[in-house]
MISE-361669 format. One line per 4 residues: number of its first residue (from 1); their letters; for each residue z, x, y of N, C-alpha, C. Coordinates in steps of 0.1 Angstrom, whole numbers, plus 2048, in hexadecimal, padded with zeros to 3 digits. Layout:
MISE-361669
NUM) A) Z:X:Y:Z:X:Y:Z:X:Y ~ ... .
end
This chain:
MISE-361669
1) MEKF) A3F:CBB:6CE:A3F:CBC:6DA:A40:CB1:6E3 ~ A46:CB1:6EB:A48:CA5:6F5:A3D:C9E:6F6 ~ A3B:C90:6FE:A32:C8B:705:A30:C8F:714 ~ A28:C90:71E:A2A:C93:72D:A22:C88:72F .
5) EKLS) A27:C80:734:A1D:C73:73A:A23:C71:74B ~ A2E:C76:755:A32:C72:762:A40:C7B:761 ~ A41:C81:76D:A49:C88:771:A4F:C87:77F ~ A59:C82:783:A5F:C80:78C:A6F:C8B:78E .
9) GIAA) A67:C9A:798:A73:CA0:799:A77:CB1:7A3 ~ A7B:CB2:7A3:A81:CBD:7B0:A75:CC9:7AD ~ A6D:CCE:7B8:A68:CD7:7B8:A6C:CE8:7BD ~ A69:CF0:7B7:A6E:D00:7BD:A63:D04:7C1 .
13) PMPL) A64:D08:7CE:A5C:D10:7D4:A5D:D21:7CE ~ A50:D25:7CC:A53:D35:7C7:A46:D3D:7CD ~ A47:D3C:7D9:A37:D42:7DF:A30:D4D:7DB ~ A3B:D55:7D2:A36:D67:7CC:A27:D60:7C5 .
17) VNID) A1D:D6A:7CA:A14:D6D:7C4:A12:D76:7B5 ~ A0F:D75:7AA:A10:D7D:7A1:A1B:D7A:79B ~ A1E:D73:793:A31:D75:78E:A27:D74:783 ~ A2B:D81:77C:A2E:D84:76F:A2F:D7F:761 .
21) TDMI) A2B:D7D:758:A32:D7A:750:A43:D84:745 ~ A40:D92:74F:A4D:D97:74D:A54:D8F:756 ~ A51:D8B:764:A5D:D87:76F:A60:D79:764 ~ A5F:D71:75C:A60:D6B:75A:A68:D6A:74E .
25) IPKQ) A65:D72:748:A73:D76:73E:A6E:D84:734 ~ A75:D8D:73A:A75:D98:73B:A78:D9C:72C ~ A70:DA9:727:A6E:DAB:71B:A78:DB0:714 ~ A84:DAF:717:A8F:DB2:70E:A98:DA2:707 .
29) FLKT) A8E:D99:709:A94:D8F:709:A8B:D86:6FE ~ A7E:D8D:6F7:A75:D8D:6F1:A77:D8D:6E3 ~ A85:D8F:6DE:A88:D92:6CD:A87:D87:6C8 ~ A8A:D7B:6D1:A8D:D6C:6C9:A7E:D61:6C6 .
33) IKRT) A7D:D5D:6BA:A70:D53:6BB:A74:D46:6BA ~ A80:D45:6C0:A81:D36:6C4:A7F:D2F:6D5 ~ A75:D24:6D0:A77:D21:6DF:A7E:D1F:6E6 ~ A8D:D19:6E0:A99:D17:6E9:A9F:D25:6EE .
37) GLGV) AAD:D25:6FA:AB3:D32:6FD:AAE:D39:707 ~ A9D:D3A:708:A9E:D3F:712:AA0:D3A:721 ~ AA2:D2F:724:AA4:D2B:72D:AAB:D2F:73D ~ AB5:D3B:732:ABF:D42:73E:ABD:D4F:741 .
41) HAFD) AB2:D51:73A:AB1:D5F:73E:A9F:D5F:746 ~ A9C:D51:74A:A8F:D51:753:A93:D56:75D ~ A87:D60:760:A84:D66:76F:A94:D6C:76B ~ A97:D73:760:A9F:D7B:763:AA8:D86:76E .
45) EMRY) A9D:D90:772:A9F:D97:777:A9F:D95:788 ~ A97:D87:78C:A9A:D87:798:AA7:D7C:79E ~ AA9:D75:78F:AB5:D6A:78F:AC3:D6E:78D ~ AC2:D80:78A:AD1:D81:78A:AD2:D93:78F .
49) LDDG) AE0:D94:793:AE2:DA1:79B:AE2:DA6:78D ~ AE5:DB8:78F:AE8:DC1:78A:AF1:DBF:783 ~ AFF:DBB:789:B0D:DB6:784:B0B:DA8:779 ~ B05:DA1:777:AFD:D98:770:B04:D8B:776 .
53) SENP) B05:D8E:785:B08:D7F:78B:AFE:D78:793 ~ AFD:D6D:791:AED:D65:799:AEB:D6E:7A6 ~ AE0:D6E:7AB:AD6:D6F:7B5:AD5:D64:7C1 ~ ADF:D63:7CB:AE0:D57:7D0:AD4:D52:7D7 .
57) DFVL) AC9:D5F:7DA:AC1:D5B:7DF:AB2:D5A:7D5 ~ AB5:D58:7CB:AA9:D58:7C7:AA9:D47:7C4 ~ A9D:D3E:7C6:A9D:D34:7C7:AA4:D28:7BE ~ AA1:D29:7AF:AA3:D24:7A6:AB4:D26:7A5 .
61) NKPA) AB8:D2C:7AD:ACA:D2B:7AC:AD0:D28:7B4 ~ AC9:D25:7BD:ACD:D19:7C9:ACD:D09:7C7 ~ AD8:D04:7CA:AE0:CF6:7C4:AD1:CED:7C8 ~ AC9:CF2:7D0:ABD:CE6:7D5:AB8:CE3:7C3 .
65) YREA) AB3:CF1:7C1:AAB:CF5:7B7:AAB:CF9:7A9 ~ AB9:CF4:7A6:ABD:CF8:799:ABA:CF1:78E ~ AB6:CE2:792:AB0:CDA:787:A9E:CDA:788 ~ A99:CE4:78F:A8B:CE1:794:A84:CDD:786 .
69) QVIV) A7B:CD9:784:A70:CD5:777:A63:CD7:77C ~ A5F:CD8:78A:A53:CE0:791:A55:CEC:795 ~ A4D:CF6:797:A4D:D03:79F:A3F:CFF:7A1 ~ A40:D03:7B1:A32:D04:7B9:A30:D16:7BA .
73) AGDN) A26:D1B:7B8:A2A:D28:7BA:A1C:D2A:7BE ~ A19:D3C:7BF:A12:D42:7C6:A08:D43:7BD ~ 9FD:D48:7C2:9F0:D4B:7B6:9F2:D56:7AE ~ 9EC:D57:79F:9E8:D5B:798:9F7:D58:790 .
77) FGCG) 9FD:D52:78C:A08:D4D:788:A06:D53:776 ~ A13:D59:770:A10:D59:75F:A0A:D62:75C ~ A03:D70:766:9FE:D77:762:A03:D84:75B ~ A00:D8D:759:A09:D9A:74F:A01:D99:742 .
81) SSRE) A12:D98:735:A0E:D9B:72C:A0C:D8F:724 ~ A06:D8B:718:A05:D7F:711:A14:D7D:709 ~ A1C:D79:711:A2C:D73:708:A2C:D64:70A ~ A2D:D5E:6FD:A2A:D53:6FE:A3D:D4B:6FF .
85) HAPW) A40:D57:703:A52:D53:702:A57:D4F:711 ~ A4D:D53:71D:A4D:D4F:729:A4B:D41:72A ~ A43:D3B:726:A41:D29:728:A4E:D25:71E ~ A54:D2C:716:A5B:D28:710:A6A:D2D:719 .
89) ALAD) A6B:D30:71F:A75:D38:72A:A7A:D28:733 ~ A6A:D2B:738:A6A:D1C:743:A6B:D0C:741 ~ A66:D0D:733:A6A:CFE:72E:A76:CFC:72D ~ A80:D09:723:A8D:D08:71F:A95:D08:72C .
93) FGVK) A8D:D0C:738:A9A:D09:746:A97:CFB:74A ~ A8C:CF3:74A:A89:CE6:748:A81:CE8:753 ~ A73:CF0:755:A65:CEF:75E:A5A:CEB:754 ~ A5A:CDD:758:A4F:CD5:757:A43:CD6:759 .
97) VIVS) A3E:CDA:764:A34:CDC:76E:A34:CE3:776 ~ A29:CF0:779:A26:CFE:780:A16:CFA:789 ~ A1B:CFD:794:A0B:CFA:79D:A0C:D07:7A3 ~ 9FD:D0B:7A2:9F9:D17:7AA:9E9:D16:7AB .
101) TSFA) 9E7:D22:7B4:9D8:D20:7B6:9CC:D26:7A6 ~ 9D5:D2B:7A3:9CE:D33:793:9DE:D33:78B ~ 9D5:D3A:780:9E2:D39:775:9D5:D4A:76B ~ 9E6:D51:764:9DB:D5A:75A:9D7:D4F:751 .
105) DIFF) 9CB:D54:749:9C3:D4B:73C:9D3:D45:733 ~ 9DA:D51:730:9DC:D4E:721:9EE:D45:724 ~ 9F3:D4B:731:9FD:D3F:736:9F9:D33:736 ~ 9EC:D33:73A:9E6:D28:73F:9EB:D1E:732 .
109) NNCF) 9E1:D26:72A:9DE:D20:71E:9ED:D1B:713 ~ 9F7:D24:714:A03:D24:70F:A09:D17:713 ~ A09:D15:721:A12:D0C:725:A0D:CFE:724 ~ A02:CFD:71F:9FF:CEC:719:A06:CED:709 .
113) KNGM) A01:CF6:703:A0A:CF7:6F4:A18:CF5:6F5 ~ A1C:CF6:6FE:A30:CF6:705:A2D:CE8:709 ~ A25:CE1:70B:A2C:CD6:710:A29:CD4:723 ~ A29:CE1:725:A29:CE2:732:A1D:CE1:73B .
117) LPIV) A1A:CD6:748:A0D:CDB:74F:A0E:CDE:759 ~ A03:CEC:756:9FC:CF7:768:9F2:CED:76D ~ 9F6:CEF:778:9E9:CE5:782:9E3:CF0:789 ~ 9D7:CF1:78E:9CF:CF7:792:9CB:CF3:79E .
121) LPQE) 9CD:CF1:7B2:9CB:CF2:7B6:9C6:CF8:7C7 ~ 9C2:CF3:7CF:9BD:CFB:7D4:9C5:D02:7DD ~ 9C7:D0A:7E6:9D1:D11:7EF:9D7:D09:7F7 ~ 9CC:D02:801:9D2:CF8:80B:9DF:CED:802 .
125) QVDL) 9DA:CE8:7F9:9E3:CDE:7F3:9EE:CE4:7EC ~ 9EE:CF0:7E6:9FA:CF3:7E4:A03:CFC:7EC ~ A00:CFC:7F7:A04:CFF:805:A0B:CF4:80A ~ A09:CE4:80B:A0C:CDA:80B:A16:CD9:802 .
129) LMKD) A14:CD9:7F6:A1F:CDA:7EC:A2A:CE6:7EF ~ A29:CEE:7EF:A32:CF8:7F2:A3F:CF4:800 ~ A37:CF2:808:A41:CED:815:A49:CDD:810 ~ A42:CD4:804:A4A:CCA:805:A52:CD3:7FC .
133) AEKG) A50:CDC:7F1:A5B:CE0:7EB:A67:CE3:7EF ~ A5D:CED:7FE:A6F:CF1:803:A78:CEC:80B ~ A77:CDD:809:A7E:CD0:80E:A8D:CD1:806 ~ A90:CD7:7FB:A9C:CD4:7F0:A9B:CC8:7E4 .
137) SNAR) AA7:CC9:7E2:AA6:CC0:7DA:AA3:CA9:7DD ~ AA8:CAC:7EA:AA1:C9C:7EF:A92:C9C:7EE ~ A8B:CA6:7ED:A7C:CA1:7EB:A77:CA4:7DC ~ A74:C99:7D8:A71:C99:7CB:A5D:C98:7C7 .
141) MDVD) A5A:C9C:7BF:A4C:C9D:7BD:A4A:C96:7B5 ~ A3F:C8C:7B3:A3E:C85:7A6:A2F:C8A:7A0 ~ A2C:C89:790:A22:C91:78E:A23:C83:780 ~ A12:C80:781:A11:C74:77B:A07:C79:770 .
145) LEKQ) 9FF:C7E:763:9F5:C85:75B:9E8:C78:75B ~ 9F1:C6E:757:9E5:C62:756:9DC:C60:766 ~ 9E1:C61:76D:9DD:C63:77B:9D6:C6A:77C ~ 9DB:C7A:77F:9D6:C88:77D:9D9:C85:78F .
149) EITT) 9E8:C83:78F:9EB:C83:7A2:9F9:C86:7A1 ~ 9FE:C90:7B0:A06:C97:7B1:A0C:C8A:7C3 ~ A14:C86:7C1:A1E:C81:7C9:A27:C89:7D2 ~ A25:C91:7DF:A2F:C96:7E6:A3A:C88:7EC .
153) SDGE) A49:C90:7EF:A50:C89:7EE:A50:C7F:7FB ~ A43:C84:805:A40:C7A:814:A33:C71:80B ~ A2F:C73:802:A29:C66:7FE:A18:C6B:7FA ~ A15:C79:7FE:A08:C7C:800:A05:C7E:7F1 .
157) VIKF) 9F5:C78:7F0:9F1:C7D:7DE:9E9:C85:7DD ~ 9EA:C8C:7D2:9E2:C99:7D2:9E0:C98:7C7 ~ 9CC:C9D:7BF:9C9:C96:7B4:9C5:CA3:7B1 ~ 9C8:CA5:7A3:9C2:CB1:799:9BA:CAA:78E .
161) DIDP) 9B7:CB9:78C:9AF:CBD:77F:9B2:CBF:776 ~ 9B2:CBB:76A:9B4:CBC:75C:9AA:CBA:751 ~ 9A8:CC6:747:9A1:CC4:73B:9A7:CBA:737 ~ 99C:CAE:731:99E:CA4:729:9A6:CA4:71D .
165) FRKR) 9A3:CAA:717:9A6:CB3:70A:9B8:CB4:708 ~ 9BA:CC0:713:9CC:CC2:713:9D0:CB7:71C ~ 9CC:CB0:720:9D2:CA3:729:9D4:C98:71B ~ 9CD:C97:714:9D0:C8F:709:9DE:C97:6FF .
169) CLLE) 9DC:CA0:700:9E8:CAA:6F3:9F6:CA7:6FD ~ 9F8:CA5:709:9FD:CA7:710:A06:C9A:710 ~ 9FF:C92:712:9FF:C7F:711:A06:C7B:704 ~ A01:C81:6FC:A00:C80:6EE:A0D:C8C:6E7 .
173) GLDD) A0C:C8E:6ED:A18:C9E:6EC:A16:CA4:6DE ~ A06:CAA:6DE:A05:CAE:6D1:A00:CBE:6D8 ~ A08:CC5:6D3:A04:CD9:6CA:9F7:CD5:6C1 ~ 9F7:CE3:6C1:9ED:CEA:6B2:9F4:CDE:6A6 .
177) IGLT) A00:CDF:6A5:A04:CDB:695:A06:CCF:697 ~ A04:CC7:6A2:A02:CBB:6A1:9F3:CB6:6A0 ~ 9EB:CBE:6A7:9DC:CB9:6A9:9DD:CBF:69A ~ 9DF:CC6:68A:9D9:CCA:684:9E0:CBB:67B .
181) LEKA) 9ED:CB3:67A:9F1:CB0:675:9EA:CA0:677 ~ 9E3:C9C:682:9DC:C94:687:9D0:C8F:67A ~ 9CE:C9E:673:9C3:CA3:667:9C6:C9B:65A ~ 9D6:C97:660:9D7:C9B:64B:9D4:C98:644 .
185) PAIE) 9D4:C85:646:9C5:C83:63A:9BB:C83:636 ~ 9B5:C8C:642:9A6:C93:63C:9A9:C9E:636 ~ 9B5:CA6:638:9BB:CB3:634:9BF:CAE:61F ~ 9C6:CA2:621:9CA:C9E:613:9BD:C97:60C .
189) SFES) 9B4:C8F:611:9AC:C8E:60B:99D:C9C:604 ~ 99C:CA3:60E:995:CAB:608:99F:CB8:5FF ~ 9A8:CB8:5FF:9B0:CBD:5F1:9B3:CB7:5EA ~ 9B5:CA8:5EB:9B3:CA2:5D9:9A5:CA8:5D5 .
193) QAAQ) 99D:CA1:5DE:98E:CA7:5D5:989:CB1:5D2 ~ 98D:CBA:5DA:98D:CCA:5D6:994:CCD:5C7 ~ 9A0:CC9:5C7:9A7:CC9:5B9:99E:CC7:5AE ~ 997:CBA:5B2:991:CB0:5A4:986:CB6:5A1 .
197) SRPW) 97E:CBC:5AB:973:CC3:5A9:972:CCF:5A7 ~ 97E:CD7:5A8:980:CE7:5A5:990:CE6:5A0 ~ 993:CE3:598:99E:CE4:590:9A4:CEC:58E ~ 99C:CFA:585:9A2:D08:587:9A5:D10:593 .
201) V) 99F:D0C:59E:9A9:D13:5AB:9B5:D0E:5A9 .
end
């Protein structure tokens, strides 16, 4: 997993509430077990028209937001079924940070396991960031995980909270496999001792 330390990127405003995992990645794209290649299908039903062409009204199809790395969203982002393909699709699209007043628990946890930073803020601060995002590609947001700060295009700084363990995992690029590999010497030592004490196993 890639480390997450700082990000300076375009933020896309997505004020819809209850954006669920089926909206993020519809069920017909859940056949793969690869984490790559799903970005083209992120928000598929909102992003494309019935004839397969792009919906010009969808925010991520607008020229200013095609390279968005931050989504400022409405309440209860990532609700619905517990598909890990949802953060896979967002990450493959290029999204690194999602800001909302609340997230569904499973989606929230899956974000951290896939190198993404979900940030929970009070409504008034989300509203402020939403207005900043509406300025388009000229308004870049800075996210500093070490300092736990978001800086708007106007220079306003917003602090955010994050669990210390999850913060460490993102800063060091540690997913579940990485955390296990940190214990490799202890695991190897245990296995060696077990082989000597119980050679018949």
